[in-house]
Structure formats: C-alpha cells, structure tokens
PDBQT receptor file of N, H, CA, C and O in Angstrom, charges set to zero:
ATOM      1  N   MET A   1      22.746 -20.597  12.563  1.00  0.00    +0.000 N 
ATOM      2  CA  MET A   1      21.781 -20.408  11.491  1.00  0.00    +0.000 C 
ATOM      3  C   MET A   1      21.485 -21.774  10.870  1.00  0.00    +0.000 C 
ATOM      4  O   MET A   1      22.398 -22.534  10.546  1.00  0.00    +0.000 OA
ATOM      5  N   GLN A   2      20.214 -22.068  10.713  1.00  0.00    +0.000 N 
ATOM      6  H   GLN A   2      19.472 -21.451  10.977  1.00  0.00    +0.000 HD
ATOM      7  CA  GLN A   2      19.813 -23.338  10.126  1.00  0.00    +0.000 C 
ATOM      8  C   GLN A   2      19.882 -23.274   8.610  1.00  0.00    +0.000 C 
ATOM      9  O   GLN A   2      19.884 -22.197   8.014  1.00  0.00    +0.000 OA
ATOM     10  N   ALA A   3      19.938 -24.437   8.010  1.00  0.00    +0.000 N 
ATOM     11  H   ALA A   3      19.936 -25.312   8.494  1.00  0.00    +0.000 HD
ATOM     12  CA  ALA A   3      20.063 -24.524   6.553  1.00  0.00    +0.000 C 
ATOM     13  C   ALA A   3      18.900 -23.833   5.850  1.00  0.00    +0.000 C 
ATOM     14  O   ALA A   3      19.106 -23.144   4.851  1.00  0.00    +0.000 OA
ATOM     15  N   LYS A   4      17.697 -24.004   6.351  1.00  0.00    +0.000 N 
ATOM     16  H   LYS A   4      17.529 -24.563   7.163  1.00  0.00    +0.000 HD
ATOM     17  CA  LYS A   4      16.556 -23.397   5.662  1.00  0.00    +0.000 C 
ATOM     18  C   LYS A   4      16.616 -21.869   5.704  1.00  0.00    +0.000 C 
ATOM     19  O   LYS A   4      16.122 -21.204   4.793  1.00  0.00    +0.000 OA
ATOM     20  N   GLU A   5      17.217 -21.315   6.750  1.00  0.00    +0.000 N 
ATOM     21  H   GLU A   5      17.618 -21.855   7.489  1.00  0.00    +0.000 HD
ATOM     22  CA  GLU A   5      17.379 -19.858   6.817  1.00  0.00    +0.000 C 
ATOM     23  C   GLU A   5      18.370 -19.382   5.762  1.00  0.00    +0.000 C 
ATOM     24  O   GLU A   5      18.172 -18.338   5.140  1.00  0.00    +0.000 OA
ATOM     25  N   VAL A   6      19.434 -20.150   5.564  1.00  0.00    +0.000 N 
ATOM     26  H   VAL A   6      19.595 -20.998   6.069  1.00  0.00    +0.000 HD
ATOM     27  CA  VAL A   6      20.413 -19.817   4.532  1.00  0.00    +0.000 C 
ATOM     28  C   VAL A   6      19.766 -19.905   3.158  1.00  0.00    +0.000 C 
ATOM     29  O   VAL A   6      19.989 -19.046   2.305  1.00  0.00    +0.000 OA
ATOM     30  N   ILE A   7      18.974 -20.932   2.946  1.00  0.00    +0.000 N 
ATOM     31  H   ILE A   7      18.793 -21.630   3.639  1.00  0.00    +0.000 HD
ATOM     32  CA  ILE A   7      18.289 -21.108   1.660  1.00  0.00    +0.000 C 
ATOM     33  C   ILE A   7      17.341 -19.945   1.409  1.00  0.00    +0.000 C 
ATOM     34  O   ILE A   7      17.281 -19.423   0.296  1.00  0.00    +0.000 OA
ATOM     35  N   ARG A   8      16.599 -19.535   2.432  1.00  0.00    +0.000 N 
ATOM     36  H   ARG A   8      16.647 -19.959   3.336  1.00  0.00    +0.000 HD
ATOM     37  CA  ARG A   8      15.687 -18.389   2.271  1.00  0.00    +0.000 C 
ATOM     38  C   ARG A   8      16.451 -17.128   1.887  1.00  0.00    +0.000 C 
ATOM     39  O   ARG A   8      15.982 -16.348   1.059  1.00  0.00    +0.000 OA
ATOM     40  N   GLU A   9      17.620 -16.923   2.479  1.00  0.00    +0.000 N 
ATOM     41  H   GLU A   9      18.001 -17.557   3.151  1.00  0.00    +0.000 HD
ATOM     42  CA  GLU A   9      18.444 -15.760   2.124  1.00  0.00    +0.000 C 
ATOM     43  C   GLU A   9      18.865 -15.832   0.656  1.00  0.00    +0.000 C 
ATOM     44  O   GLU A   9      18.853 -14.819  -0.044  1.00  0.00    +0.000 OA
ATOM     45  N   ARG A  10      19.234 -17.015   0.194  1.00  0.00    +0.000 N 
ATOM     46  H   ARG A  10      19.243 -17.838   0.763  1.00  0.00    +0.000 HD
ATOM     47  CA  ARG A  10      19.627 -17.192  -1.215  1.00  0.00    +0.000 C 
ATOM     48  C   ARG A  10      18.456 -16.924  -2.146  1.00  0.00    +0.000 C 
ATOM     49  O   ARG A  10      18.632 -16.363  -3.228  1.00  0.00    +0.000 OA
ATOM     50  N   ILE A  11      17.261 -17.325  -1.725  1.00  0.00    +0.000 N 
ATOM     51  H   ILE A  11      17.119 -17.780  -0.846  1.00  0.00    +0.000 HD
ATOM     52  CA  ILE A  11      16.072 -17.089  -2.542  1.00  0.00    +0.000 C 
ATOM     53  C   ILE A  11      15.807 -15.594  -2.667  1.00  0.00    +0.000 C 
ATOM     54  O   ILE A  11      15.372 -15.129  -3.720  1.00  0.00    +0.000 OA
ATOM     55  N   LYS A  12      16.065 -14.841  -1.608  1.00  0.00    +0.000 N 
ATOM     56  H   LYS A  12      16.419 -15.219  -0.752  1.00  0.00    +0.000 HD
ATOM     57  CA  LYS A  12      15.874 -13.389  -1.675  1.00  0.00    +0.000 C 
ATOM     58  C   LYS A  12      16.785 -12.769  -2.726  1.00  0.00    +0.000 C 
ATOM     59  O   LYS A  12      16.402 -11.817  -3.405  1.00  0.00    +0.000 OA
ATOM     60  N   VAL A  13      17.998 -13.316  -2.857  1.00  0.00    +0.000 N 
ATOM     61  H   VAL A  13      18.310 -14.090  -2.305  1.00  0.00    +0.000 HD
ATOM     62  CA  VAL A  13      18.965 -12.793  -3.821  1.00  0.00    +0.000 C 
ATOM     63  C   VAL A  13      18.593 -13.210  -5.245  1.00  0.00    +0.000 C 
ATOM     64  O   VAL A  13      18.617 -12.391  -6.164  1.00  0.00    +0.000 OA
ATOM     65  N   ARG A  14      18.249 -14.486  -5.418  1.00  0.00    +0.000 N 
ATOM     66  H   ARG A  14      18.229 -15.150  -4.671  1.00  0.00    +0.000 HD
ATOM     67  CA  ARG A  14      17.939 -15.013  -6.751  1.00  0.00    +0.000 C 
ATOM     68  C   ARG A  14      16.648 -15.810  -6.669  1.00  0.00    +0.000 C 
ATOM     69  O   ARG A  14      16.671 -17.030  -6.508  1.00  0.00    +0.000 OA
ATOM     70  N   ASP A  15      15.543 -15.128  -6.777  1.00  0.00    +0.000 N 
ATOM     71  H   ASP A  15      15.524 -14.137  -6.908  1.00  0.00    +0.000 HD
ATOM     72  CA  ASP A  15      14.219 -15.710  -6.554  1.00  0.00    +0.000 C 
ATOM     73  C   ASP A  15      13.841 -16.786  -7.563  1.00  0.00    +0.000 C 
ATOM     74  O   ASP A  15      13.162 -17.744  -7.195  1.00  0.00    +0.000 OA
ATOM     75  N   GLY A  16      14.248 -16.666  -8.800  1.00  0.00    +0.000 N 
ATOM     76  H   GLY A  16      14.800 -15.888  -9.099  1.00  0.00    +0.000 HD
ATOM     77  CA  GLY A  16      13.753 -17.554  -9.842  1.00  0.00    +0.000 C 
ATOM     78  C   GLY A  16      14.574 -18.791 -10.110  1.00  0.00    +0.000 C 
ATOM     79  O   GLY A  16      14.438 -19.383 -11.181  1.00  0.00    +0.000 OA
ATOM     80  N   VAL A  17      15.417 -19.210  -9.191  1.00  0.00    +0.000 N 
ATOM     81  H   VAL A  17      15.528 -18.730  -8.321  1.00  0.00    +0.000 HD
ATOM     82  CA  VAL A  17      16.269 -20.383  -9.404  1.00  0.00    +0.000 C 
ATOM     83  C   VAL A  17      15.573 -21.623  -8.827  1.00  0.00    +0.000 C 
ATOM     84  O   VAL A  17      15.429 -21.744  -7.611  1.00  0.00    +0.000 OA
ATOM     85  N   PRO A  18      15.142 -22.543  -9.703  1.00  0.00    +0.000 N 
ATOM     86  CA  PRO A  18      14.407 -23.718  -9.229  1.00  0.00    +0.000 C 
ATOM     87  C   PRO A  18      15.185 -24.581  -8.236  1.00  0.00    +0.000 C 
ATOM     88  O   PRO A  18      14.600 -25.139  -7.307  1.00  0.00    +0.000 OA
ATOM     89  N   PHE A  19      16.505 -24.692  -8.429  1.00  0.00    +0.000 N 
ATOM     90  H   PHE A  19      16.980 -24.239  -9.184  1.00  0.00    +0.000 HD
ATOM     91  CA  PHE A  19      17.315 -25.537  -7.547  1.00  0.00    +0.000 C 
ATOM     92  C   PHE A  19      17.209 -25.084  -6.091  1.00  0.00    +0.000 C 
ATOM     93  O   PHE A  19      17.072 -25.913  -5.191  1.00  0.00    +0.000 OA
ATOM     94  N   THR A  20      17.270 -23.793  -5.861  1.00  0.00    +0.000 N 
ATOM     95  H   THR A  20      17.381 -23.119  -6.592  1.00  0.00    +0.000 HD
ATOM     96  CA  THR A  20      17.202 -23.269  -4.497  1.00  0.00    +0.000 C 
ATOM     97  C   THR A  20      15.831 -23.546  -3.884  1.00  0.00    +0.000 C 
ATOM     98  O   THR A  20      15.724 -23.921  -2.717  1.00  0.00    +0.000 OA
ATOM     99  N   TRP A  21      14.798 -23.358  -4.679  1.00  0.00    +0.000 N 
ATOM    100  H   TRP A  21      14.885 -23.053  -5.627  1.00  0.00    +0.000 HD
ATOM    101  CA  TRP A  21      13.452 -23.651  -4.196  1.00  0.00    +0.000 C 
ATOM    102  C   TRP A  21      13.297 -25.142  -3.893  1.00  0.00    +0.000 C 
ATOM    103  O   TRP A  21      12.624 -25.514  -2.933  1.00  0.00    +0.000 OA
ATOM    104  N   ARG A  22      13.919 -25.993  -4.710  1.00  0.00    +0.000 N 
ATOM    105  H   ARG A  22      14.466 -25.691  -5.491  1.00  0.00    +0.000 HD
ATOM    106  CA  ARG A  22      13.853 -27.440  -4.492  1.00  0.00    +0.000 C 
ATOM    107  C   ARG A  22      14.520 -27.801  -3.152  1.00  0.00    +0.000 C 
ATOM    108  O   ARG A  22      14.022 -28.654  -2.418  1.00  0.00    +0.000 OA
ATOM    109  N   LEU A  23      15.640 -27.150  -2.844  1.00  0.00    +0.000 N 
ATOM    110  H   LEU A  23      16.045 -26.457  -3.440  1.00  0.00    +0.000 HD
ATOM    111  CA  LEU A  23      16.297 -27.385  -1.552  1.00  0.00    +0.000 C 
ATOM    112  C   LEU A  23      15.382 -26.999  -0.392  1.00  0.00    +0.000 C 
ATOM    113  O   LEU A  23      15.304 -27.710   0.611  1.00  0.00    +0.000 OA
ATOM    114  N   LEU A  24      14.696 -25.875  -0.536  1.00  0.00    +0.000 N 
ATOM    115  H   LEU A  24      14.759 -25.298  -1.351  1.00  0.00    +0.000 HD
ATOM    116  CA  LEU A  24      13.770 -25.442   0.510  1.00  0.00    +0.000 C 
ATOM    117  C   LEU A  24      12.623 -26.439   0.654  1.00  0.00    +0.000 C 
ATOM    118  O   LEU A  24      12.198 -26.751   1.766  1.00  0.00    +0.000 OA
ATOM    119  N   GLU A  25      12.128 -26.933  -0.474  1.00  0.00    +0.000 N 
ATOM    120  H   GLU A  25      12.473 -26.680  -1.377  1.00  0.00    +0.000 HD
ATOM    121  CA  GLU A  25      11.056 -27.933  -0.440  1.00  0.00    +0.000 C 
ATOM    122  C   GLU A  25      11.518 -29.182   0.310  1.00  0.00    +0.000 C 
ATOM    123  O   GLU A  25      10.786 -29.712   1.146  1.00  0.00    +0.000 OA
ATOM    124  N   LYS A  26      12.715 -29.647   0.017  1.00  0.00    +0.000 N 
ATOM    125  H   LYS A  26      13.310 -29.216  -0.662  1.00  0.00    +0.000 HD
ATOM    126  CA  LYS A  26      13.247 -30.843   0.687  1.00  0.00    +0.000 C 
ATOM    127  C   LYS A  26      13.415 -30.602   2.188  1.00  0.00    +0.000 C 
ATOM    128  O   LYS A  26      13.146 -31.488   3.000  1.00  0.00    +0.000 OA
ATOM    129  N   SER A  27      13.854 -29.414   2.544  1.00  0.00    +0.000 N 
ATOM    130  H   SER A  27      14.073 -28.695   1.885  1.00  0.00    +0.000 HD
ATOM    131  CA  SER A  27      14.016 -29.067   3.951  1.00  0.00    +0.000 C 
ATOM    132  C   SER A  27      12.671 -29.104   4.671  1.00  0.00    +0.000 C 
ATOM    133  O   SER A  27      12.553 -29.678   5.754  1.00  0.00    +0.000 OA
ATOM    134  N   TYR A  28      11.673 -28.494   4.070  1.00  0.00    +0.000 N 
ATOM    135  H   TYR A  28      11.768 -28.028   3.191  1.00  0.00    +0.000 HD
ATOM    136  CA  TYR A  28      10.334 -28.504   4.663  1.00  0.00    +0.000 C 
ATOM    137  C   TYR A  28       9.786 -29.923   4.753  1.00  0.00    +0.000 C 
ATOM    138  O   TYR A  28       9.160 -30.291   5.747  1.00  0.00    +0.000 OA
ATOM    139  N   ASP A  29      10.023 -30.719   3.709  1.00  0.00    +0.000 N 
ATOM    140  H   ASP A  29      10.531 -30.420   2.901  1.00  0.00    +0.000 HD
ATOM    141  CA  ASP A  29       9.526 -32.088   3.681  1.00  0.00    +0.000 C 
ATOM    142  C   ASP A  29      10.165 -32.920   4.797  1.00  0.00    +0.000 C 
ATOM    143  O   ASP A  29       9.490 -33.722   5.442  1.00  0.00    +0.000 OA
ATOM    144  N   MET A  30      11.445 -32.729   5.017  1.00  0.00    +0.000 N 
ATOM    145  H   MET A  30      11.994 -32.078   4.493  1.00  0.00    +0.000 HD
ATOM    146  CA  MET A  30      12.144 -33.466   6.076  1.00  0.00    +0.000 C 
ATOM    147  C   MET A  30      11.611 -33.099   7.458  1.00  0.00    +0.000 C 
ATOM    148  O   MET A  30      11.601 -33.929   8.367  1.00  0.00    +0.000 OA
ATOM    149  N   GLU A  31      11.166 -31.847   7.610  1.00  0.00    +0.000 N 
ATOM    150  H   GLU A  31      11.174 -31.173   6.871  1.00  0.00    +0.000 HD
ATOM    151  CA  GLU A  31      10.608 -31.394   8.888  1.00  0.00    +0.000 C 
ATOM    152  C   GLU A  31       9.151 -31.794   9.052  1.00  0.00    +0.000 C 
ATOM    153  O   GLU A  31       8.615 -31.761  10.159  1.00  0.00    +0.000 OA
ATOM    154  N   GLY A  32       8.508 -32.172   7.949  1.00  0.00    +0.000 N 
ATOM    155  H   GLY A  32       8.943 -32.199   7.049  1.00  0.00    +0.000 HD
ATOM    156  CA  GLY A  32       7.084 -32.458   7.995  1.00  0.00    +0.000 C 
ATOM    157  C   GLY A  32       6.249 -31.194   7.926  1.00  0.00    +0.000 C 
ATOM    158  O   GLY A  32       5.083 -31.188   8.323  1.00  0.00    +0.000 OA
ATOM    159  N   ASN A  33       6.847 -30.123   7.421  1.00  0.00    +0.000 N 
ATOM    160  H   ASN A  33       7.794 -30.128   7.099  1.00  0.00    +0.000 HD
ATOM    161  CA  ASN A  33       6.182 -28.828   7.311  1.00  0.00    +0.000 C 
ATOM    162  C   ASN A  33       5.168 -28.859   6.168  1.00  0.00    +0.000 C 
ATOM    163  O   ASN A  33       5.471 -29.345   5.079  1.00  0.00    +0.000 OA
ATOM    164  N   ALA A  34       3.975 -28.345   6.414  1.00  0.00    +0.000 N 
ATOM    165  H   ALA A  34       3.728 -27.950   7.299  1.00  0.00    +0.000 HD
ATOM    166  CA  ALA A  34       2.911 -28.340   5.414  1.00  0.00    +0.000 C 
ATOM    167  C   ALA A  34       3.225 -27.433   4.230  1.00  0.00    +0.000 C 
ATOM    168  O   ALA A  34       2.616 -27.576   3.169  1.00  0.00    +0.000 OA
ATOM    169  N   GLU A  35       4.160 -26.510   4.390  1.00  0.00    +0.000 N 
ATOM    170  H   GLU A  35       4.655 -26.394   5.252  1.00  0.00    +0.000 HD
ATOM    171  CA  GLU A  35       4.514 -25.597   3.302  1.00  0.00    +0.000 C 
ATOM    172  C   GLU A  35       5.266 -26.296   2.173  1.00  0.00    +0.000 C 
ATOM    173  O   GLU A  35       5.430 -25.719   1.098  1.00  0.00    +0.000 OA
ATOM    174  N   ALA A  36       5.720 -27.512   2.394  1.00  0.00    +0.000 N 
ATOM    175  H   ALA A  36       5.587 -27.981   3.267  1.00  0.00    +0.000 HD
ATOM    176  CA  ALA A  36       6.472 -28.247   1.370  1.00  0.00    +0.000 C 
ATOM    177  C   ALA A  36       5.656 -28.385   0.092  1.00  0.00    +0.000 C 
ATOM    178  O   ALA A  36       6.207 -28.302  -1.006  1.00  0.00    +0.000 OA
ATOM    179  N   GLU A  37       4.363 -28.592   0.222  1.00  0.00    +0.000 N 
ATOM    180  H   GLU A  37       3.916 -28.659   1.114  1.00  0.00    +0.000 HD
ATOM    181  CA  GLU A  37       3.506 -28.762  -0.951  1.00  0.00    +0.000 C 
ATOM    182  C   GLU A  37       3.431 -27.482  -1.779  1.00  0.00    +0.000 C 
ATOM    183  O   GLU A  37       3.545 -27.532  -3.003  1.00  0.00    +0.000 OA
ATOM    184  N   SER A  38       3.242 -26.344  -1.129  1.00  0.00    +0.000 N 
ATOM    185  H   SER A  38       3.149 -26.304  -0.134  1.00  0.00    +0.000 HD
ATOM    186  CA  SER A  38       3.145 -25.086  -1.871  1.00  0.00    +0.000 C 
ATOM    187  C   SER A  38       4.482 -24.711  -2.505  1.00  0.00    +0.000 C 
ATOM    188  O   SER A  38       4.517 -24.164  -3.607  1.00  0.00    +0.000 OA
ATOM    189  N   VAL A  39       5.573 -25.002  -1.815  1.00  0.00    +0.000 N 
ATOM    190  H   VAL A  39       5.544 -25.446  -0.920  1.00  0.00    +0.000 HD
ATOM    191  CA  VAL A  39       6.897 -24.736  -2.382  1.00  0.00    +0.000 C 
ATOM    192  C   VAL A  39       7.132 -25.656  -3.573  1.00  0.00    +0.000 C 
ATOM    193  O   VAL A  39       7.726 -25.241  -4.569  1.00  0.00    +0.000 OA
ATOM    194  N   GLY A  40       6.674 -26.897  -3.481  1.00  0.00    +0.000 N 
ATOM    195  H   GLY A  40       6.192 -27.234  -2.672  1.00  0.00    +0.000 HD
ATOM    196  CA  GLY A  40       6.798 -27.841  -4.596  1.00  0.00    +0.000 C 
ATOM    197  C   GLY A  40       6.071 -27.357  -5.836  1.00  0.00    +0.000 C 
ATOM    198  O   GLY A  40       6.560 -27.525  -6.953  1.00  0.00    +0.000 OA
ATOM    199  N   GLU A  41       4.905 -26.758  -5.644  1.00  0.00    +0.000 N 
ATOM    200  H   GLU A  41       4.507 -26.622  -4.736  1.00  0.00    +0.000 HD
ATOM    201  CA  GLU A  41       4.162 -26.202  -6.777  1.00  0.00    +0.000 C 
ATOM    202  C   GLU A  41       4.933 -25.052  -7.412  1.00  0.00    +0.000 C 
ATOM    203  O   GLU A  41       4.964 -24.915  -8.635  1.00  0.00    +0.000 OA
ATOM    204  N   ARG A  42       5.545 -24.238  -6.585  1.00  0.00    +0.000 N 
ATOM    205  H   ARG A  42       5.520 -24.350  -5.591  1.00  0.00    +0.000 HD
ATOM    206  CA  ARG A  42       6.366 -23.122  -7.090  1.00  0.00    +0.000 C 
ATOM    207  C   ARG A  42       7.542 -23.657  -7.914  1.00  0.00    +0.000 C 
ATOM    208  O   ARG A  42       7.873 -23.109  -8.965  1.00  0.00    +0.000 OA
ATOM    209  N   VAL A  43       8.163 -24.726  -7.429  1.00  0.00    +0.000 N 
ATOM    210  H   VAL A  43       7.895 -25.172  -6.575  1.00  0.00    +0.000 HD
ATOM    211  CA  VAL A  43       9.296 -25.335  -8.138  1.00  0.00    +0.000 C 
ATOM    212  C   VAL A  43       8.857 -25.822  -9.510  1.00  0.00    +0.000 C 
ATOM    213  O   VAL A  43       9.554 -25.602 -10.501  1.00  0.00    +0.000 OA
ATOM    214  N   LYS A  44       7.714 -26.479  -9.573  1.00  0.00    +0.000 N 
ATOM    215  H   LYS A  44       7.148 -26.659  -8.769  1.00  0.00    +0.000 HD
ATOM    216  CA  LYS A  44       7.220 -26.999 -10.853  1.00  0.00    +0.000 C 
ATOM    217  C   LYS A  44       6.991 -25.870 -11.850  1.00  0.00    +0.000 C 
ATOM    218  O   LYS A  44       7.313 -26.006 -13.030  1.00  0.00    +0.000 OA
ATOM    219  N   LYS A  45       6.439 -24.761 -11.381  1.00  0.00    +0.000 N 
ATOM    220  H   LYS A  45       6.177 -24.650 -10.422  1.00  0.00    +0.000 HD
ATOM    221  CA  LYS A  45       6.215 -23.612 -12.264  1.00  0.00    +0.000 C 
ATOM    222  C   LYS A  45       7.535 -23.045 -12.774  1.00  0.00    +0.000 C 
ATOM    223  O   LYS A  45       7.669 -22.735 -13.957  1.00  0.00    +0.000 OA
ATOM    224  N   LEU A  46       8.505 -22.914 -11.881  1.00  0.00    +0.000 N 
ATOM    225  H   LEU A  46       8.396 -23.166 -10.919  1.00  0.00    +0.000 HD
ATOM    226  CA  LEU A  46       9.812 -22.383 -12.279  1.00  0.00    +0.000 C 
ATOM    227  C   LEU A  46      10.519 -23.325 -13.243  1.00  0.00    +0.000 C 
ATOM    228  O   LEU A  46      11.104 -22.880 -14.231  1.00  0.00    +0.000 OA
ATOM    229  N   GLU A  47      10.468 -24.622 -12.963  1.00  0.00    +0.000 N 
ATOM    230  H   GLU A  47       9.992 -24.983 -12.161  1.00  0.00    +0.000 HD
ATOM    231  CA  GLU A  47      11.125 -25.588 -13.842  1.00  0.00    +0.000 C 
ATOM    232  C   GLU A  47      10.493 -25.605 -15.224  1.00  0.00    +0.000 C 
ATOM    233  O   GLU A  47      11.192 -25.733 -16.229  1.00  0.00    +0.000 OA
ATOM    234  N   SER A  48       9.186 -25.477 -15.277  1.00  0.00    +0.000 N 
ATOM    235  H   SER A  48       8.618 -25.373 -14.461  1.00  0.00    +0.000 HD
ATOM    236  CA  SER A  48       8.528 -25.486 -16.587  1.00  0.00    +0.000 C 
ATOM    237  C   SER A  48       8.877 -24.240 -17.392  1.00  0.00    +0.000 C 
ATOM    238  O   SER A  48       8.887 -24.285 -18.622  1.00  0.00    +0.000 OA
ATOM    239  N   SER A  49       9.158 -23.140 -16.723  1.00  0.00    +0.000 N 
ATOM    240  H   SER A  49       9.149 -23.103 -15.724  1.00  0.00    +0.000 HD
ATOM    241  CA  SER A  49       9.544 -21.930 -17.447  1.00  0.00    +0.000 C 
ATOM    242  C   SER A  49      11.006 -21.972 -17.884  1.00  0.00    +0.000 C 
ATOM    243  O   SER A  49      11.378 -21.327 -18.863  1.00  0.00    +0.000 OA
ATOM    244  N   TYR A  50      11.839 -22.731 -17.160  1.00  0.00    +0.000 N 
ATOM    245  H   TYR A  50      11.536 -23.256 -16.364  1.00  0.00    +0.000 HD
ATOM    246  CA  TYR A  50      13.254 -22.852 -17.508  1.00  0.00    +0.000 C 
ATOM    247  C   TYR A  50      13.487 -23.886 -18.599  1.00  0.00    +0.000 C 
ATOM    248  O   TYR A  50      14.340 -23.697 -19.466  1.00  0.00    +0.000 OA
ATOM    249  N   PHE A  51      12.724 -24.988 -18.558  1.00  0.00    +0.000 N 
ATOM    250  H   PHE A  51      12.031 -25.141 -17.853  1.00  0.00    +0.000 HD
ATOM    251  CA  PHE A  51      12.997 -26.099 -19.471  1.00  0.00    +0.000 C 
ATOM    252  C   PHE A  51      11.944 -26.228 -20.506  1.00  0.00    +0.000 C 
ATOM    253  O   PHE A  51      12.020 -27.114 -21.356  1.00  0.00    +0.000 OA
TER     254      PHE A  51
C-alpha cells in the first residue's frame, strides 16, 4: 500500500483535518499530479476555518 492510499483512508475517517490534507497535497506534488492544486485549495479553506 502506498503512502497516498493510507492518507486517503485517514481522510475518510477524519475529513476535516488540515494536516492530513496537507500530506496528500505534498504527495501529489512530489508525483507531479495536477490534483495537488485542488487539494491545496481545500487545505487553505480548512486551515482558515481552524485558525
């Protein structure tokens, strides 16, 4: 199982945790995946609601 699959499973359990989404964003960014940008936007929204 790859790290991003584990992260996705964690997100299913606790969807609103910015840290987990940030890990997924970094994983996508390292792969060059275009979804990194949309995940980054989600992280910003979650962080602004937490802080």
